[in-house]
C-alpha positions as CSV (number, residue, x, y, z in Angstrom):
1,X,0.2,0.0,0.2
2,X,1.5,3.5,-1.3
3,X,1.9,6.3,1.8
4,X,0.0,9.2,1.4
5,X,0.9,11.9,0.2
6,X,2.9,14.8,2.6
7,X,2.0,18.9,2.7
8,X,5.4,19.0,1.2
9,X,5.2,16.3,-1.9
10,X,1.8,17.9,-2.8
11,X,3.4,21.6,-2.5
12,X,6.3,20.1,-5.0
13,X,3.3,18.9,-7.1
14,X,1.7,22.2,-7.2
15,X,5.0,23.8,-7.7
16,X,5.5,22.0,-10.9
17,X,1.9,22.5,-12.6
18,X,1.6,24.5,-15.5
19,X,-1.0,26.8,-13.1
20,X,1.8,27.5,-10.9
21,X,4.3,28.8,-13.9
22,X,1.9,30.8,-15.2
23,X,0.8,32.3,-12.0
24,X,4.9,33.0,-11.2
25,X,4.9,34.4,-15.6
26,X,2.1,37.0,-14.7
27,X,3.4,38.4,-11.7
28,X,7.0,38.6,-12.9
29,X,5.6,40.1,-16.3
30,X,4.2,43.2,-14.1
31,X,6.2,43.4,-11.2
32,X,9.8,43.2,-13.0
33,X,8.6,45.9,-15.9
34,X,7.5,48.4,-13.1
35,X,10.5,47.7,-10.6
36,X,12.9,49.1,-13.1
37,X,10.3,52.0,-13.9
38,X,9.9,52.7,-11.2
39,X,13.7,52.2,-9.8
40,X,14.6,54.1,-13.0
41,X,12.3,57.3,-12.6
42,X,13.5,57.2,-8.9
43,X,17.5,57.6,-9.7
44,X,15.9,60.3,-12.3
45,X,14.9,61.8,-9.2
46,X,18.4,61.6,-7.5
47,X,20.9,62.2,-9.9
48,X,19.0,65.7,-11.0
49,X,18.6,66.3,-7.4
50,X,22.3,65.8,-7.2
51,X,23.7,66.8,-10.9
52,X,21.3,69.2,-12.4
53,X,20.6,71.5,-9.4
54,X,19.6,74.9,-11.6
55,X,16.4,72.9,-13.7
56,X,15.6,71.2,-10.2
57,X,15.6,74.9,-8.9
58,X,13.6,76.5,-11.6
59,X,10.2,78.1,-10.0
60,X,6.7,76.7,-11.9
61,X,4.7,78.9,-10.1
62,X,5.5,80.9,-6.9
63,X,7.6,78.8,-4.8
64,X,7.4,75.9,-6.2
65,X,10.2,74.5,-8.2
66,X,10.8,71.3,-10.2
67,X,12.6,69.4,-6.7
68,X,9.0,69.8,-5.3
69,X,6.7,68.5,-8.1
70,X,9.4,65.5,-9.0
71,X,9.6,64.6,-5.5
72,X,5.5,64.7,-4.9
73,X,5.4,62.8,-8.3
74,X,7.1,60.0,-6.4
75,X,4.6,59.3,-4.3
76,X,1.9,59.9,-7.2
77,X,3.7,57.2,-9.3
78,X,3.9,54.8,-6.4
79,X,0.0,55.1,-5.2
80,X,-0.6,54.6,-9.4
81,X,1.7,51.3,-9.4
82,X,0.2,49.9,-6.5
83,X,-3.3,50.7,-7.7
84,X,-2.5,49.1,-11.2
85,X,-0.8,46.3,-9.4
86,X,-4.1,45.8,-7.1
87,X,-5.8,45.7,-10.4
88,X,-3.3,42.9,-12.1
89,X,-3.4,40.6,-9.4
90,X,-7.4,40.6,-8.7
91,X,-7.9,39.6,-12.7
92,X,-4.2,37.6,-13.7
93,X,-3.4,36.3,-10.2
94,X,-6.2,36.0,-8.1
95,X,-7.9,33.1,-9.8
96,X,-5.0,30.9,-10.5
97,X,-3.7,31.2,-7.1
98,X,-7.4,30.4,-5.7
99,X,-7.1,27.6,-8.2
100,X,-3.9,26.1,-6.8
101,X,-5.6,26.8,-2.9
102,X,-8.9,24.7,-3.7
103,X,-5.9,22.0,-5.0
104,X,-4.2,22.2,-2.3
105,X,-6.6,21.8,0.1
106,X,-8.5,19.2,-1.5
107,X,-5.2,17.1,-1.4
108,X,-4.6,17.5,2.2
109,X,-8.2,16.6,2.5
110,X,-10.0,19.7,4.1
């Protein structure tokens, strides 16, 4: 008589499944480009703050200069990327994760 599969064995099976590979692919297709984009955007702010001080100190309206606008846009871009990720996760990741979770729960007998 064969031994029942352990939770680790079940996880390994799920880890090798097409659904899990698809989940990783979809996650990475969002996370990697947006992480690189944000990092480049942030480094542009840092580089300009250090070496383009004339540009960054240019007044736009009253005492509001380019540096302040760039700094505030860092916050805006963070929230926009988080919102985009939430939408992406709800549509692309959560259904696959739910299937994987259901398969795991079924195998462990819950």
